[in-house]
C-alpha positions in Angstrom: -69.5 115.7 -102.0 -68.3 116.2 -98.4 -69.5 115.2 -95.0 -72.7 117.2 -95.5 -74.0 114.1 -97.3 -73.3 111.8 -94.3 -75.5 110.8 -91.3 -73.4 113.2 -89.2 -74.8 116.2 -91.1 -78.1 116.8 -89.3 -76.6 117.3 -85.8 -73.7 119.4 -87.2 -75.5 121.2 -90.0 -75.3 124.7 -88.3 -71.6 124.3 -88.1 -71.3 123.4 -91.7 -73.6 126.2 -92.9 -71.9 128.8 -90.7 -68.5 127.8 -91.8 -69.6 128.1 -95.5 -71.1 131.5 -94.7 -68.0 132.8 -93.1 -66.0 131.6 -96.1 -68.4 133.5 -98.4 -68.1 136.7 -96.3 -64.3 136.5 -96.2 -64.1 136.1 -100.0 -66.3 139.1 -100.5 -65.2 141.4 -97.7 -64.0 144.1 -100.1 -67.3 144.3 -102.1 -71.0 144.7 -101.3 -72.9 141.4 -100.7 -76.0 140.0 -99.1 -75.7 136.8 -97.0 -79.0 135.3 -95.9 -78.4 132.3 -93.7 -81.1 129.7 -92.9 -80.3 127.0 -90.4 -82.2 123.7 -90.4 -81.6 122.7 -86.8 -85.0 123.6 -85.2 -86.9 121.9 -88.0 -88.0 118.3 -88.2 -86.3 115.9 -88.1 -84.6 117.3 -85.0 -81.4 115.3 -84.6 -79.1 116.5 -81.7 -76.1 114.5 -80.6 -76.0 112.9 -77.1 -73.4 115.5 -76.2 -75.8 118.3 -77.2 -78.7 116.7 -75.3 -76.5 116.4 -72.2 -76.8 120.1 -71.5 -80.5 119.6 -70.7 -80.7 116.6 -68.3 -83.8 117.8 -66.6 -85.8 117.6 -69.8 -86.8 114.7 -71.9 -87.9 113.8 -75.4 -88.7 116.5 -77.9 -88.2 119.4 -75.5 -84.7 118.3 -74.6 -83.9 117.8 -78.3 -85.3 121.1 -79.3 -83.3 123.0 -76.6 -80.2 121.1 -77.6 -80.4 122.0 -81.3 -81.3 125.7 -80.5 -78.2 125.9 -78.2 -76.0 124.4 -80.9 -77.4 126.9 -83.4 -76.7 129.8 -81.0 -73.2 128.4 -80.4 -72.4 128.5 -84.0 
């Protein structure tokens, strides 16, 4: 078990999932494959970090959190 089991997983789940997907692709780059990636960020419970929320100071509550996790997902 790695950090994906910790409380830090929710706000960083896209990073972890994308890193694992890149590893999968790199290990199979010379053969056909299908990679279907599902990110959990925009689904409840939404759990952005304070740093992720800071990008949307003009918004509050759920909308700020939603924008923050979507931006993190896009960044990854």
